[in-house]
PAVEXSE-546432 format. One record per residue (C-alpha): residue number from 1; x, y, z. Coordinates in steps of 0.001 Angstrom, whole numbers, plus 500000, padded with zeros to 6 digits. Last residue first. Layout:
BEGIN
{num: NUM X: X Y: Y Z: Z}
...
//
This chain:
BEGIN
{num: 414 X: 691662 Y: 753153 Z: 843451}
{num: 413 X: 688794 Y: 750733 Z: 844055}
{num: 412 X: 688345 Y: 750315 Z: 847691}
{num: 411 X: 689862 Y: 748020 Z: 850680}
{num: 410 X: 689180 Y: 748976 Z: 854098}
{num: 409 X: 691153 Y: 747791 Z: 857261}
{num: 408 X: 689773 Y: 748642 Z: 860438}
{num: 407 X: 691927 Y: 749314 Z: 863392}
{num: 406 X: 690312 Y: 749726 Z: 866556}
{num: 405 X: 690761 Y: 752940 Z: 868942}
{num: 404 X: 691413 Y: 753803 Z: 872770}
{num: 403 X: 695167 Y: 753943 Z: 872399}
{num: 402 X: 695323 Y: 757815 Z: 871032}
{num: 401 X: 692839 Y: 758608 Z: 874139}
{num: 400 X: 695844 Y: 757736 Z: 876499}
{num: 399 X: 697485 Y: 754683 Z: 877998}
{num: 398 X: 700724 Y: 755353 Z: 879745}
{num: 397 X: 702968 Y: 752579 Z: 879154}
{num: 396 X: 702235 Y: 750052 Z: 876606}
{num: 395 X: 699324 Y: 749874 Z: 874046}
{num: 394 X: 699220 Y: 746415 Z: 872446}
{num: 393 X: 701494 Y: 743610 Z: 871738}
{num: 392 X: 702560 Y: 741487 Z: 874872}
{num: 391 X: 704617 Y: 742098 Z: 877928}
{num: 390 X: 701535 Y: 744112 Z: 879762}
{num: 389 X: 702638 Y: 747060 Z: 881741}
{num: 388 X: 699596 Y: 749446 Z: 881121}
{num: 387 X: 699626 Y: 752633 Z: 882826}
{num: 386 X: 696440 Y: 754497 Z: 883686}
{num: 385 X: 693558 Y: 756352 Z: 881760}
{num: 384 X: 696258 Y: 758940 Z: 881160}
{num: 383 X: 696162 Y: 762732 Z: 881006}
{num: 382 X: 697829 Y: 764476 Z: 877854}
{num: 381 X: 701007 Y: 766544 Z: 877915}
{num: 380 X: 702784 Y: 763402 Z: 876414}
{num: 379 X: 705429 Y: 762390 Z: 878904}
{num: 378 X: 704377 Y: 764578 Z: 881806}
{num: 377 X: 700593 Y: 764165 Z: 881153}
{num: 376 X: 701193 Y: 760382 Z: 880327}
{num: 375 X: 703231 Y: 759403 Z: 883364}
{num: 374 X: 706582 Y: 757749 Z: 883312}
{num: 373 X: 708091 Y: 760932 Z: 884384}
{num: 372 X: 708120 Y: 759760 Z: 888181}
{num: 371 X: 710845 Y: 757408 Z: 886775}
{num: 370 X: 713217 Y: 760417 Z: 887662}
{num: 369 X: 715860 Y: 761321 Z: 885325}
{num: 368 X: 719680 Y: 760710 Z: 884822}
{num: 367 X: 718889 Y: 757859 Z: 882209}
{num: 366 X: 715424 Y: 756354 Z: 882293}
{num: 365 X: 713696 Y: 753541 Z: 881192}
{num: 364 X: 710052 Y: 752701 Z: 880981}
{num: 363 X: 707812 Y: 749740 Z: 880235}
{num: 362 X: 710251 Y: 747265 Z: 881641}
{num: 361 X: 712982 Y: 745210 Z: 879615}
{num: 360 X: 716124 Y: 746665 Z: 881101}
{num: 359 X: 719108 Y: 745097 Z: 879444}
{num: 358 X: 719693 Y: 747850 Z: 876652}
{num: 357 X: 719033 Y: 750732 Z: 878958}
{num: 356 X: 721576 Y: 749369 Z: 881400}
{num: 355 X: 724441 Y: 748755 Z: 878974}
{num: 354 X: 723559 Y: 752132 Z: 877003}
{num: 353 X: 723918 Y: 753909 Z: 880468}
{num: 352 X: 727196 Y: 752077 Z: 881519}
{num: 351 X: 728632 Y: 753079 Z: 878035}
{num: 350 X: 727385 Y: 756806 Z: 878434}
{num: 349 X: 729340 Y: 757095 Z: 881953}
{num: 348 X: 728198 Y: 759891 Z: 883830}
{num: 347 X: 725676 Y: 757655 Z: 885702}
{num: 346 X: 722229 Y: 757760 Z: 887547}
{num: 345 X: 720022 Y: 754752 Z: 886094}
{num: 344 X: 716380 Y: 754474 Z: 885990}
{num: 343 X: 713796 Y: 751746 Z: 886313}
{num: 342 X: 710132 Y: 751548 Z: 885343}
{num: 341 X: 706893 Y: 749183 Z: 885409}
{num: 340 X: 708756 Y: 745973 Z: 885190}
{num: 339 X: 706785 Y: 744487 Z: 888024}
{num: 338 X: 710102 Y: 743939 Z: 890033}
{num: 337 X: 712568 Y: 741196 Z: 890940}
{num: 336 X: 713287 Y: 739766 Z: 887583}
{num: 335 X: 713303 Y: 742715 Z: 885482}
{num: 334 X: 714766 Y: 745128 Z: 888015}
{num: 333 X: 717405 Y: 742682 Z: 889468}
{num: 332 X: 718482 Y: 742086 Z: 885707}
{num: 331 X: 718792 Y: 746005 Z: 885196}
{num: 330 X: 720906 Y: 746196 Z: 888030}
{num: 329 X: 723215 Y: 743264 Z: 886975}
{num: 328 X: 723596 Y: 744964 Z: 883704}
{num: 327 X: 724489 Y: 748478 Z: 885105}
{num: 326 X: 726818 Y: 747057 Z: 887775}
{num: 325 X: 727292 Y: 744773 Z: 890773}
{num: 324 X: 723798 Y: 745626 Z: 892482}
{num: 323 X: 723668 Y: 746389 Z: 896112}
{num: 322 X: 720366 Y: 746892 Z: 897899}
{num: 321 X: 718194 Y: 749526 Z: 899495}
{num: 320 X: 714464 Y: 749005 Z: 899921}
{num: 319 X: 712401 Y: 752518 Z: 900263}
{num: 318 X: 710093 Y: 752971 Z: 903147}
{num: 317 X: 707253 Y: 755794 Z: 903675}
{num: 316 X: 704514 Y: 753210 Z: 902664}
{num: 315 X: 704744 Y: 751239 Z: 905778}
{num: 314 X: 701248 Y: 751909 Z: 907275}
{num: 313 X: 699576 Y: 750441 Z: 904476}
{num: 312 X: 701893 Y: 748426 Z: 902153}
{num: 311 X: 700564 Y: 749182 Z: 898609}
{num: 310 X: 703170 Y: 751989 Z: 898219}
{num: 309 X: 705838 Y: 749760 Z: 899616}
{num: 308 X: 705840 Y: 747367 Z: 896686}
{num: 307 X: 708065 Y: 744591 Z: 897634}
{num: 306 X: 710586 Y: 744110 Z: 894911}
{num: 305 X: 713485 Y: 743127 Z: 896757}
{num: 304 X: 711445 Y: 740324 Z: 898634}
{num: 303 X: 710869 Y: 740472 Z: 902185}
{num: 302 X: 712969 Y: 740021 Z: 905578}
{num: 301 X: 715934 Y: 741795 Z: 903778}
{num: 300 X: 719576 Y: 741442 Z: 905077}
{num: 299 X: 720120 Y: 744068 Z: 903833}
{num: 298 X: 718575 Y: 747592 Z: 904181}
{num: 297 X: 715154 Y: 748710 Z: 904417}
{num: 296 X: 715472 Y: 752526 Z: 904565}
{num: 295 X: 712984 Y: 754658 Z: 906017}
{num: 294 X: 711625 Y: 757659 Z: 904606}
{num: 293 X: 710517 Y: 760834 Z: 906548}
{num: 292 X: 712418 Y: 763198 Z: 904028}
{num: 291 X: 715204 Y: 764128 Z: 906336}
{num: 290 X: 715401 Y: 760424 Z: 907200}
{num: 289 X: 715841 Y: 759307 Z: 903404}
{num: 288 X: 718700 Y: 762244 Z: 902991}
{num: 287 X: 720410 Y: 760881 Z: 906162}
{num: 286 X: 720007 Y: 757198 Z: 905087}
{num: 285 X: 721469 Y: 758104 Z: 901944}
{num: 284 X: 724283 Y: 760069 Z: 903284}
{num: 283 X: 725161 Y: 756857 Z: 905626}
{num: 282 X: 724645 Y: 754694 Z: 902411}
{num: 281 X: 727041 Y: 756680 Z: 900342}
{num: 280 X: 730520 Y: 756029 Z: 901647}
{num: 279 X: 730072 Y: 752265 Z: 902648}
{num: 278 X: 727944 Y: 751321 Z: 899532}
{num: 277 X: 729527 Y: 753404 Z: 896718}
{num: 276 X: 732002 Y: 750639 Z: 895370}
{num: 275 X: 729145 Y: 747982 Z: 895665}
{num: 274 X: 727115 Y: 750030 Z: 893029}
{num: 273 X: 723645 Y: 750916 Z: 894425}
{num: 272 X: 720267 Y: 749939 Z: 893869}
{num: 271 X: 717207 Y: 751761 Z: 895354}
{num: 270 X: 714037 Y: 749927 Z: 895005}
{num: 269 X: 710676 Y: 751651 Z: 895587}
{num: 268 X: 711053 Y: 755271 Z: 894110}
{num: 267 X: 707907 Y: 756234 Z: 892888}
{num: 266 X: 706298 Y: 755132 Z: 889752}
{num: 265 X: 703142 Y: 753509 Z: 891403}
{num: 264 X: 701731 Y: 756464 Z: 893324}
{num: 263 X: 701157 Y: 756317 Z: 897188}
{num: 262 X: 704393 Y: 757875 Z: 898277}
{num: 261 X: 704420 Y: 761309 Z: 896491}
{num: 260 X: 707499 Y: 763511 Z: 896333}
{num: 259 X: 709702 Y: 760486 Z: 896725}
{num: 258 X: 711088 Y: 760233 Z: 892981}
{num: 257 X: 712359 Y: 764007 Z: 893153}
{num: 256 X: 714134 Y: 763143 Z: 896481}
{num: 255 X: 715932 Y: 760097 Z: 894931}
{num: 254 X: 716752 Y: 762391 Z: 891572}
{num: 253 X: 718396 Y: 765213 Z: 893886}
{num: 252 X: 720436 Y: 762729 Z: 895877}
{num: 251 X: 721755 Y: 761020 Z: 892631}
{num: 250 X: 722360 Y: 764572 Z: 891024}
{num: 249 X: 724656 Y: 765394 Z: 894215}
{num: 248 X: 725927 Y: 761531 Z: 893650}
{num: 247 X: 727102 Y: 762331 Z: 890260}
{num: 246 X: 727214 Y: 758600 Z: 889090}
{num: 245 X: 730404 Y: 756821 Z: 887753}
{num: 244 X: 729976 Y: 753792 Z: 890016}
{num: 243 X: 726228 Y: 753623 Z: 889297}
{num: 242 X: 723330 Y: 754467 Z: 891316}
{num: 241 X: 720503 Y: 752360 Z: 890118}
{num: 240 X: 716781 Y: 753584 Z: 890651}
{num: 239 X: 713831 Y: 751017 Z: 890588}
{num: 238 X: 710024 Y: 751814 Z: 890199}
{num: 237 X: 707215 Y: 750106 Z: 892230}
{num: 236 X: 704136 Y: 749270 Z: 890072}
{num: 235 X: 701558 Y: 746525 Z: 889972}
{num: 234 X: 698115 Y: 746196 Z: 889098}
{num: 233 X: 697512 Y: 748518 Z: 885721}
{num: 232 X: 695265 Y: 746299 Z: 883646}
{num: 231 X: 694161 Y: 746968 Z: 879908}
{num: 230 X: 691314 Y: 744295 Z: 879856}
{num: 229 X: 689313 Y: 742390 Z: 877178}
{num: 228 X: 686029 Y: 740447 Z: 878053}
{num: 227 X: 685725 Y: 736884 Z: 877301}
{num: 226 X: 683821 Y: 736160 Z: 880332}
{num: 225 X: 686695 Y: 734069 Z: 881782}
{num: 224 X: 689105 Y: 736626 Z: 880767}
{num: 223 X: 687437 Y: 739265 Z: 882566}
{num: 222 X: 687467 Y: 737055 Z: 885707}
{num: 221 X: 691308 Y: 736766 Z: 885456}
{num: 220 X: 691507 Y: 740640 Z: 884912}
{num: 219 X: 689308 Y: 741098 Z: 888217}
{num: 218 X: 691565 Y: 738698 Z: 890108}
{num: 217 X: 694716 Y: 740738 Z: 888813}
{num: 216 X: 693080 Y: 743965 Z: 889867}
{num: 215 X: 692407 Y: 742471 Z: 893502}
{num: 214 X: 695843 Y: 741025 Z: 893724}
{num: 213 X: 697950 Y: 743942 Z: 893351}
{num: 212 X: 696719 Y: 747778 Z: 893024}
{num: 211 X: 694249 Y: 749448 Z: 890704}
{num: 210 X: 693606 Y: 750479 Z: 887320}
{num: 209 X: 691401 Y: 748169 Z: 885296}
{num: 208 X: 690344 Y: 749656 Z: 882066}
{num: 207 X: 687482 Y: 747439 Z: 880598}
{num: 206 X: 686947 Y: 746399 Z: 877077}
{num: 205 X: 684049 Y: 744826 Z: 875327}
{num: 204 X: 681472 Y: 746636 Z: 877468}
{num: 203 X: 677873 Y: 745632 Z: 876340}
{num: 202 X: 678305 Y: 742323 Z: 874377}
{num: 201 X: 681370 Y: 741445 Z: 876723}
{num: 200 X: 679355 Y: 741997 Z: 879734}
{num: 199 X: 681183 Y: 740341 Z: 882653}
{num: 198 X: 684011 Y: 742889 Z: 883631}
{num: 197 X: 681569 Y: 745362 Z: 884988}
{num: 196 X: 679627 Y: 742637 Z: 887152}
{num: 195 X: 682876 Y: 741752 Z: 889107}
{num: 194 X: 683530 Y: 745519 Z: 889963}
{num: 193 X: 679727 Y: 745642 Z: 891087}
{num: 192 X: 680350 Y: 742954 Z: 893274}
{num: 191 X: 683345 Y: 744437 Z: 894608}
{num: 190 X: 681244 Y: 746762 Z: 896608}
{num: 189 X: 679044 Y: 749792 Z: 896162}
{num: 188 X: 676343 Y: 750040 Z: 893577}
{num: 187 X: 676711 Y: 753590 Z: 891875}
{num: 186 X: 678184 Y: 752859 Z: 888633}
{num: 185 X: 678811 Y: 756027 Z: 886930}
{num: 184 X: 678054 Y: 756279 Z: 883332}
{num: 183 X: 679341 Y: 758680 Z: 880573}
{num: 182 X: 677750 Y: 758852 Z: 877241}
{num: 181 X: 674387 Y: 759467 Z: 879018}
{num: 180 X: 675534 Y: 762996 Z: 879088}
{num: 179 X: 674490 Y: 763473 Z: 875496}
{num: 178 X: 676733 Y: 766009 Z: 873710}
{num: 177 X: 675608 Y: 769348 Z: 872783}
{num: 176 X: 678506 Y: 771324 Z: 874713}
{num: 175 X: 676101 Y: 772203 Z: 877599}
{num: 174 X: 674904 Y: 768550 Z: 877916}
{num: 173 X: 678565 Y: 767466 Z: 878362}
{num: 172 X: 679475 Y: 770327 Z: 880725}
{num: 171 X: 676029 Y: 769484 Z: 882742}
{num: 170 X: 677110 Y: 765412 Z: 882717}
{num: 169 X: 680674 Y: 766132 Z: 883738}
{num: 168 X: 680452 Y: 768733 Z: 886581}
{num: 167 X: 677341 Y: 768280 Z: 889122}
{num: 166 X: 676668 Y: 764651 Z: 888368}
{num: 165 X: 679704 Y: 762966 Z: 887583}
{num: 164 X: 681977 Y: 764838 Z: 889880}
{num: 163 X: 679406 Y: 764758 Z: 892657}
{num: 162 X: 679087 Y: 760823 Z: 892301}
{num: 161 X: 682645 Y: 760530 Z: 892115}
{num: 160 X: 683356 Y: 762442 Z: 895415}
{num: 159 X: 680724 Y: 760757 Z: 897098}
{num: 158 X: 681873 Y: 757460 Z: 895919}
{num: 157 X: 685390 Y: 757713 Z: 896901}
{num: 156 X: 685736 Y: 755186 Z: 899803}
{num: 155 X: 683244 Y: 752719 Z: 897826}
{num: 154 X: 685889 Y: 752096 Z: 894999}
{num: 153 X: 685321 Y: 753345 Z: 891623}
{num: 152 X: 683105 Y: 752274 Z: 888671}
{num: 151 X: 683155 Y: 753907 Z: 884994}
{num: 150 X: 680998 Y: 753078 Z: 882338}
{num: 149 X: 682193 Y: 754923 Z: 879353}
{num: 148 X: 681159 Y: 756265 Z: 875864}
{num: 147 X: 683748 Y: 756330 Z: 873152}
{num: 146 X: 684623 Y: 759461 Z: 870886}
{num: 145 X: 688389 Y: 759316 Z: 871487}
{num: 144 X: 688261 Y: 762819 Z: 873213}
{num: 143 X: 685338 Y: 762142 Z: 875384}
{num: 142 X: 686519 Y: 758746 Z: 876601}
{num: 141 X: 689707 Y: 760550 Z: 877417}
{num: 140 X: 687888 Y: 762930 Z: 879357}
{num: 139 X: 685855 Y: 760436 Z: 881279}
{num: 138 X: 689198 Y: 758806 Z: 882203}
{num: 137 X: 690754 Y: 762002 Z: 883771}
{num: 136 X: 687599 Y: 762970 Z: 885275}
{num: 135 X: 686695 Y: 759979 Z: 887228}
{num: 134 X: 690388 Y: 759711 Z: 887711}
{num: 133 X: 690625 Y: 762559 Z: 890225}
{num: 132 X: 688364 Y: 760651 Z: 892435}
{num: 131 X: 691087 Y: 758084 Z: 893369}
{num: 130 X: 689360 Y: 755246 Z: 895607}
{num: 129 X: 690548 Y: 752459 Z: 893055}
{num: 128 X: 689645 Y: 752100 Z: 889344}
{num: 127 X: 687473 Y: 750281 Z: 887386}
{num: 126 X: 686860 Y: 751628 Z: 883713}
{num: 125 X: 684543 Y: 750115 Z: 881214}
{num: 124 X: 684627 Y: 751078 Z: 877498}
{num: 123 X: 681622 Y: 751562 Z: 875039}
{num: 122 X: 682113 Y: 752112 Z: 871418}
{num: 121 X: 685583 Y: 750982 Z: 870609}
{num: 120 X: 686139 Y: 754042 Z: 868555}
{num: 119 X: 687453 Y: 753616 Z: 864705}
{num: 118 X: 690742 Y: 754283 Z: 863264}
{num: 117 X: 690879 Y: 753510 Z: 859540}
{num: 116 X: 693501 Y: 751750 Z: 857506}
{num: 115 X: 693281 Y: 752098 Z: 853585}
{num: 114 X: 694342 Y: 749453 Z: 851131}
{num: 113 X: 693949 Y: 750732 Z: 847697}
{num: 112 X: 692637 Y: 748420 Z: 844824}
{num: 111 X: 693616 Y: 748864 Z: 840784}
{num: 110 X: 693709 Y: 745055 Z: 840585}
{num: 109 X: 697073 Y: 744238 Z: 842515}
{num: 108 X: 697040 Y: 746417 Z: 845950}
{num: 107 X: 697933 Y: 750031 Z: 846547}
{num: 106 X: 699352 Y: 750559 Z: 849959}
{num: 105 X: 698679 Y: 752000 Z: 853477}
{num: 104 X: 696251 Y: 754856 Z: 852720}
{num: 103 X: 695700 Y: 756645 Z: 856007}
{num: 102 X: 692557 Y: 757150 Z: 858187}
{num: 101 X: 690881 Y: 758980 Z: 861146}
{num: 100 X: 693910 Y: 761644 Z: 860627}
{num: 99 X: 695489 Y: 762477 Z: 864285}
{num: 98 X: 693575 Y: 764614 Z: 866419}
{num: 97 X: 695282 Y: 767602 Z: 867945}
{num: 96 X: 696048 Y: 768548 Z: 871384}
{num: 95 X: 694303 Y: 771896 Z: 872529}
{num: 94 X: 691469 Y: 769940 Z: 874358}
{num: 93 X: 693894 Y: 767770 Z: 876357}
{num: 92 X: 695554 Y: 770745 Z: 877518}
{num: 91 X: 692473 Y: 772376 Z: 878738}
{num: 90 X: 691540 Y: 769086 Z: 880571}
{num: 89 X: 694748 Y: 768899 Z: 882063}
{num: 88 X: 694501 Y: 772522 Z: 883486}
{num: 87 X: 691145 Y: 771763 Z: 884822}
{num: 86 X: 692886 Y: 768824 Z: 886657}
{num: 85 X: 695578 Y: 771021 Z: 888103}
{num: 84 X: 693029 Y: 773307 Z: 889122}
{num: 83 X: 691326 Y: 770788 Z: 890889}
{num: 82 X: 694508 Y: 769598 Z: 892710}
{num: 81 X: 694964 Y: 773186 Z: 893947}
{num: 80 X: 691743 Y: 773595 Z: 895423}
{num: 79 X: 691733 Y: 770475 Z: 897325}
{num: 78 X: 690745 Y: 766667 Z: 896572}
{num: 77 X: 692120 Y: 763863 Z: 898665}
{num: 76 X: 691506 Y: 760283 Z: 898024}
{num: 75 X: 695205 Y: 759277 Z: 896980}
{num: 74 X: 696361 Y: 760816 Z: 899913}
{num: 73 X: 694343 Y: 758912 Z: 902332}
{num: 72 X: 695590 Y: 755809 Z: 900651}
{num: 71 X: 699144 Y: 757284 Z: 900939}
{num: 70 X: 698655 Y: 757639 Z: 904789}
{num: 69 X: 695637 Y: 756739 Z: 906314}
{num: 68 X: 692628 Y: 754810 Z: 906320}
{num: 67 X: 691170 Y: 753860 Z: 909910}
{num: 66 X: 687434 Y: 753589 Z: 909015}
{num: 65 X: 686823 Y: 756649 Z: 910797}
{num: 64 X: 689721 Y: 758560 Z: 908733}
{num: 63 X: 687870 Y: 757082 Z: 905368}
{num: 62 X: 684616 Y: 758390 Z: 906500}
{num: 61 X: 686044 Y: 761791 Z: 907122}
{num: 60 X: 687675 Y: 761907 Z: 903635}
{num: 59 X: 684539 Y: 760892 Z: 901909}
{num: 58 X: 682594 Y: 763440 Z: 903609}
{num: 57 X: 685471 Y: 766055 Z: 902860}
{num: 56 X: 685276 Y: 764871 Z: 899144}
{num: 55 X: 681723 Y: 765675 Z: 899069}
{num: 54 X: 682300 Y: 769011 Z: 900417}
{num: 53 X: 685245 Y: 769704 Z: 897828}
{num: 52 X: 682869 Y: 768803 Z: 894730}
{num: 51 X: 680139 Y: 770854 Z: 896453}
{num: 50 X: 682369 Y: 773869 Z: 896573}
{num: 49 X: 684342 Y: 773234 Z: 893292}
{num: 48 X: 681205 Y: 773749 Z: 891146}
{num: 47 X: 682249 Y: 776655 Z: 889186}
{num: 46 X: 686135 Y: 775593 Z: 888818}
{num: 45 X: 684767 Y: 771868 Z: 887891}
{num: 44 X: 682295 Y: 773500 Z: 885543}
{num: 43 X: 684982 Y: 775523 Z: 883545}
{num: 42 X: 687067 Y: 772331 Z: 883326}
{num: 41 X: 684131 Y: 770270 Z: 881985}
{num: 40 X: 683450 Y: 772830 Z: 879692}
{num: 39 X: 686861 Y: 772948 Z: 878154}
{num: 38 X: 686496 Y: 769216 Z: 877758}
{num: 37 X: 683014 Y: 769448 Z: 875954}
{num: 36 X: 684440 Y: 772396 Z: 873613}
{num: 35 X: 687089 Y: 770059 Z: 872567}
{num: 34 X: 684529 Y: 767341 Z: 871787}
{num: 33 X: 682670 Y: 770108 Z: 869953}
{num: 32 X: 685520 Y: 771042 Z: 867545}
{num: 31 X: 686203 Y: 767466 Z: 866931}
{num: 30 X: 682906 Y: 767564 Z: 864785}
{num: 29 X: 680537 Y: 764778 Z: 866031}
{num: 28 X: 679576 Y: 762131 Z: 863844}
{num: 27 X: 680745 Y: 759089 Z: 865499}
{num: 26 X: 679218 Y: 760265 Z: 868705}
{num: 25 X: 675703 Y: 759981 Z: 867729}
{num: 24 X: 676013 Y: 755958 Z: 866766}
{num: 23 X: 677658 Y: 755504 Z: 870625}
{num: 22 X: 675021 Y: 757194 Z: 872683}
{num: 21 X: 672727 Y: 754289 Z: 872951}
{num: 20 X: 675614 Y: 752310 Z: 874170}
{num: 19 X: 676092 Y: 754520 Z: 877237}
{num: 18 X: 672607 Y: 753877 Z: 878413}
{num: 17 X: 672791 Y: 750023 Z: 877619}
{num: 16 X: 675954 Y: 749930 Z: 879696}
{num: 15 X: 674739 Y: 751759 Z: 882422}
{num: 14 X: 671562 Y: 749436 Z: 882661}
{num: 13 X: 673701 Y: 746453 Z: 882334}
{num: 12 X: 676053 Y: 747769 Z: 885256}
{num: 11 X: 673233 Y: 748482 Z: 887555}
{num: 10 X: 671590 Y: 745190 Z: 887041}
{num: 9 X: 674633 Y: 743458 Z: 887691}
{num: 8 X: 675434 Y: 745435 Z: 890704}
{num: 7 X: 671933 Y: 744808 Z: 892054}
{num: 6 X: 672045 Y: 740942 Z: 891285}
{num: 5 X: 675475 Y: 740582 Z: 892962}
{num: 4 X: 674149 Y: 742579 Z: 896061}
{num: 3 X: 671050 Y: 740354 Z: 896336}
{num: 2 X: 673483 Y: 737284 Z: 896009}
{num: 1 X: 673729 Y: 735054 Z: 892839}
//
């Protein structure tokens, strides 16, 4: 193991042990105190916005010097408006009611009762790219679900992350009577710390992987090798199919709404058109995209249909445009050529919509609405830890605090 690897492993182990030391006390914390802590984080974020924005500007300056731009720089950026939005989401989360911690499932023979209880995982890890807002998003989910956490972000956001952890989250937790050690931030830079995070099944049995492409898939494979479970969000790229029976004015509005941010996973990536619309609509489409500063990748394509432009540095402002022979054909293309994150149909024909929605197997399916709605806060008014698109049983779609529990079955006398 290299020196960097040894330092990273030591840092993760120390963070994991510190977080685990808070777990026992978390179980007995009243719901009201958890919500008080969330509101305290929101209030502290407002009071300490100066140091947070200064740290973020240092991260931004370093990123520009390193040649980072476009969507990647936008992900990294914080400003007063974004801080206010984060605080608003924290307060909204504090207002969300808790589900019952247990429910009676059924009576068993012999005068017994089966009860299902929801128990926190304990310590959960989270690895995410250079998005400083996610530090607060994920920490808030852990607080709300009574889990401790070990967070690790990309080096580009480390100044912002450290400031948020030390000057916002920790003092707010302490002020609400919680042990601030419950939220740990790994401060050793580089991929060695990400690999160390997914190598500790005894300390950190579950890790949320929120990132892009090959690096996240590689971490998921590394986690599996160590026996660590993951909820991974590696790929995105949303699809919009404009049907023969579409309201084309609505289609234009949804296309524009789906491209409000280019560096996010649920943005419009692949635009499919019914062949009957091609000749008349493509000129209007290209004019619309040109007005938005977006390039249209038209046939013949030199890349896979599902190529995710949000991950293509320098080419983020691109949308792939292709024909699809009908609702089912469009759904099949979305299933086979993309990650399965989200797909939408624009049509006034209920039968066509039903055919598309029935054939599409991905995580989020939309009719006459934008795939940008596939987001924890937009769907549930709750921040998310990420979007899980695994095609296996378990939390799928936006993962929120309600998904960060284990089931326990308890049998007792009636």
